Structures are given as C-alpha cells and as structure tokens.
Steps between C-alpha positions, in 0.01 A plus 500: 500500500760498779395600849666804647635418841444746784850606598404743776658400829295562812701650780436428868423864583254518211333176612457628857372838385245330274329352808290764681497295821879516550622776265587741783691237699810439289815535712865518395702185540365267767366784719140373489614190689646690795694270735386196297733612220793343689387163359562619142854503360570644156834454327433824310274742686474718188273230356241556776222699332309569822255333734138527617338392825187355336347395831495850649409665171181295453406422862205744499366355173530134603490504882393138545705342221825306533713768334856456369781708654742636239599531138860578409612614159832342411659508155157593365329198650234500773589281797233434762620457857310412818663516844305267727546227763583170326318229690277225361200686644585801277494314168125535435526874566795533261314313227204736554736798473635373166146444372406853605812641333437320171140621494607855592772505232254390232231748604699802620864476393531322164823680411662375822371153419677524165827578681460195725709289265614222735152414626650436845393657830756539777421426864761637737454345843483749787647232728597135475359287220280227646389328178661168409603463137308175452181616670159555344532869588832527314338341195214753526734797490699348214179441304425873537850611388588622848868480586621534857819705509674604820682752284400602149811547287447714194 
C-alpha cells in the first residue's frame, strides 16, 4: 500500500501562533527587530512573513538562560538571527545560545523548527568582527552552523 504524503504546508504565522510562549509577539515585517532590522536586506519585502523578538518574549520564563534574539519568517522559512558583539570571548556564549534555541524549538516550538530548513543560525555583529577565520573559535561557530553576517541578504 502506498503511503499518503502530508501535503499541508505550515505557514510562519501558524508556526508562531502554535507556540504559547511567543504567540502574542508576532510583528509585521522586521518590526520585532527594531533598529537591528537595518542589518537585514530583502530583495522582495513581500516575502517577509513577520518577525518575533524571542528573547524579550521568553525572558520571564527563562531569566537565567542564554536566549536567542530573533526569528524572521521569509518565504515561509524560519531564519534565526542574533545581534551580538563578535569577539572570540563571545563564541562560547553564542554556542550556548544555539544550544538553548535548539532545545527550545524541540520542546516549545516544533512547527518553527520544521520551518528552519537551512539549519543555519545567523550572528550579526553589533560592532567589528574580532574572530579570525582560521581560529579555534571560528571552527566552533562553524561546527554549530553559526554564520557571521555583517548584513543578512534575503
């Protein structure tokens, strides 16, 4: 007997609204990012499905955890963005943030996890990048699918 494939497409808005911890925090366009949105450039802004400031939405629930900043819906994919200083001393913290995010997605936001098709996490430096490409720290971020992008082009 042939398997029937599930053809239902999950939409970004639906994925956000399925997560009680962030469901009331969906913003139009890149609004959730405030001034940090200047680091995101979209060739077609109509493809931006919205954004959520995860960090502020869940701060009261996880006050001592290394929380991730933002999720952006773009072309029905979830893109995870962190705006943070990019120095070698910040790498361990960023790896902890990715670990927290992966755990949180599995436990609290499985529909968003399903929309995270690329598997990459984007680190937008809030200043100069002070991590050499051949360094141990650079290899650590690469091993955790973290990409440093001064500007994220969508």
